[in-house]
C-alpha positions in Angstrom: 86.0 63.2 105.4 89.1 64.3 103.4 88.3 67.0 100.9 90.0 65.6 97.8 89.1 65.3 94.1 87.6 62.0 93.2 89.1 60.2 90.2 86.5 58.0 88.5 88.7 58.4 85.5 91.8 60.5 84.4 89.6 63.5 83.7 92.4 66.0 83.1 93.4 64.0 80.0 90.0 64.3 78.3 88.9 67.9 79.1 87.0 69.6 76.3 88.7 72.2 74.2 88.3 75.3 76.4 88.8 73.5 79.7 91.9 71.8 78.3 93.3 75.1 77.2 92.6 76.7 80.6 94.3 73.8 82.4 97.3 73.8 80.1 97.7 77.6 80.5 99.1 77.0 84.1 101.8 74.8 82.6 102.5 77.4 80.0 103.1 80.0 82.7 105.1 77.6 84.8 107.5 76.8 81.9 108.9 80.3 82.0 110.2 79.8 85.6 111.7 76.3 85.1 115.1 75.3 83.7 116.1 72.2 81.8 118.9 71.4 84.3 116.5 71.4 87.3 115.1 68.6 89.4 111.4 69.3 90.3 108.5 67.7 92.0 104.7 68.2 91.8 102.8 67.9 95.0 99.3 66.6 94.5 100.0 65.5 90.9 96.7 63.6 90.5 96.4 61.8 87.1 99.8 63.1 85.8 98.6 65.4 83.1 100.8 68.3 84.3 103.8 65.9 84.2 103.1 65.2 80.6 103.0 69.0 79.9 106.0 70.0 82.0 108.5 67.1 81.9 110.4 68.5 78.9 111.1 71.7 80.9 113.2 70.1 83.6 115.8 67.3 84.0 113.6 65.2 86.3 110.0 65.6 87.6 108.7 63.5 90.5 104.9 63.4 91.0 103.5 62.8 94.5 99.9 62.3 95.5 98.1 60.9 98.5 95.7 58.8 96.4 96.7 55.7 94.6 94.0 55.6 92.0 95.0 58.8 90.1 98.6 57.6 90.3 97.6 54.5 88.5 96.2 56.6 85.7 99.3 58.7 85.7 101.7 55.8 85.3 99.5 54.4 82.5 99.1 57.6 80.5 102.2 59.7 81.0 104.7 59.0 78.2 107.7 61.0 79.6 110.8 59.0 80.6 112.1 61.6 83.2 109.0 61.3 85.4 108.2 59.2 88.4 105.0 58.8 90.4 104.9 58.0 94.1 102.2 57.9 96.7 102.8 60.0 99.9 100.4 59.8 102.8 102.4 62.0 105.1 105.7 63.7 104.6 107.1 64.0 101.1 109.4 60.9 100.5 112.4 63.0 99.6 115.4 64.2 101.5 115.9 67.8 102.5 116.9 70.3 99.8 116.3 67.8 97.0 114.5 70.0 94.5 115.2 73.1 92.5 111.4 73.6 92.1 108.3 72.5 93.8 105.0 72.6 91.9 101.6 72.7 93.6 98.7 73.1 91.3 95.3 73.6 92.9 96.2 71.8 96.2 96.4 74.2 99.1 92.6 74.8 99.1 92.3 71.1 99.9 94.5 71.4 103.0 92.8 71.9 106.4 93.8 75.2 108.0 95.3 73.5 111.0 97.6 71.4 108.7 98.5 74.2 106.3 101.7 75.4 108.0 103.0 71.9 108.2 102.2 71.4 104.5 104.1 74.6 103.5 107.0 73.6 105.8 107.2 70.3 104.1 107.4 71.9 100.6 110.1 74.2 102.0 112.0 71.3 103.4 112.5 69.5 100.1 113.3 72.8 98.3 116.9 73.8 97.9 118.0 77.2 99.3 116.9 79.7 96.7 114.5 77.1 95.2 111.3 78.1 93.4 107.8 77.3 94.5 105.1 77.5 91.8 101.5 77.1 92.8 97.9 77.8 91.7 94.7 78.0 93.7 91.2 79.4 93.2 90.8 83.1 93.7 87.8 83.8 96.0 87.5 87.3 94.6 87.0 86.3 91.0 84.8 88.6 88.9 81.6 86.4 88.7 81.8 85.8 92.5 82.0 89.5 93.1 78.7 90.0 91.3 76.7 86.9 92.3 78.5 85.9 95.5 81.4 83.4 95.6 80.6 79.9 96.5 83.5 77.9 98.0 83.8 74.5 96.4 82.6 71.9 99.0 85.8 69.9 98.4 87.8 72.9 99.6 88.6 73.9 103.1 89.5 77.5 102.3 90.0 79.7 99.3 92.1 82.8 99.2 92.3 86.2 97.5 95.7 87.3 96.2 96.7 89.5 99.3 95.7 86.6 101.6 97.7 84.1 99.6 100.8 86.3 99.4 100.6 87.0 103.1 100.3 83.3 103.9 103.5 82.5 102.1 105.4 85.4 103.5 104.4 84.5 107.0 105.7 81.0 106.3 109.2 82.2 105.3 108.8 82.4 101.5 109.5 85.4 99.3 106.8 86.1 96.7 108.4 87.0 93.3 105.5 87.0 90.9 101.7 86.8 91.0 99.2 86.7 88.1 95.9 85.2 87.2 94.3 82.7 84.8 90.9 83.3 83.2 88.6 86.2 83.9 85.1 84.6 84.5 82.4 86.3 82.4 79.5 87.7 84.5 77.0 85.4 82.8 76.5 82.2 85.0 77.2 78.9 83.2 78.8 80.7 80.2 81.4 78.0 80.0 78.7 75.7 78.5 79.4 77.4 75.2 83.2 77.8 75.7 84.3 75.0 73.4 81.9 75.9 70.6 83.2 77.8 67.6 83.4 80.8 67.5 82.9 81.3 71.2 86.1 79.4 72.0 88.2 82.3 70.8 86.5 84.6 73.1 87.0 82.3 76.1 90.6 81.7 75.0 91.1 85.5 75.2 89.5 85.5 78.7 92.0 82.9 79.9 94.8 85.3 78.8 93.0 88.3 80.3 93.5 86.9 83.7 97.2 87.8 83.4 96.2 91.4 82.9 93.6 91.5 85.7 94.8 88.9 88.2 92.6 90.2 91.0 89.5 89.3 88.9 90.8 86.0 87.6 89.3 82.6 88.5 92.7 81.1 89.4 95.8 82.7 91.0 99.2 81.7 89.7 102.1 82.5 92.1 105.8 82.1 92.2 107.9 82.3 95.4 111.5 81.7 96.5 112.8 79.9 99.5 
């Protein structure tokens, strides 16, 4: 069975206040590494919410996903004119050195270890020389997991801490330029149940930012590498 996110609906488009803020924070970080003249692609774009958030930061943004259902949502909901959505079930349907930037938000954890090298090589193939790779993935050494034990999501083949992730990319021919984190998980289990409730939202909003200060404790790793 493939370990993928199911899409009963376009859930990234109707996240509650805190979860929407946390999801959008990755786009906020990514914007600082993109240029308006660039052509970029998003591997594993899902329902296209990131395309809506990032399309104005680049000249063209192509979203790819191996599931047709989320792409249907993406085509329906994304309003940006410089975005395309295409299904890919194998290699990325683009020529070598097409893109200035490749985006990959919370995808590599869904890739089986024996397919990971090929997946990274494929992203490198469509990147121009000197191109930028931006990715996020869960951090298995996040704070709450250190206290109570980290449980790998059953939809994930493997999760990484920051040194493992950086080493993985270096071994596959990429140069890591920047690493940070998103959201320091509070020690209290299920604390996010209150995260969208005023005034707790402001505390959780601060914890999202705090991940950039203490990335090794953050729930999500945000990494930028160069080809």
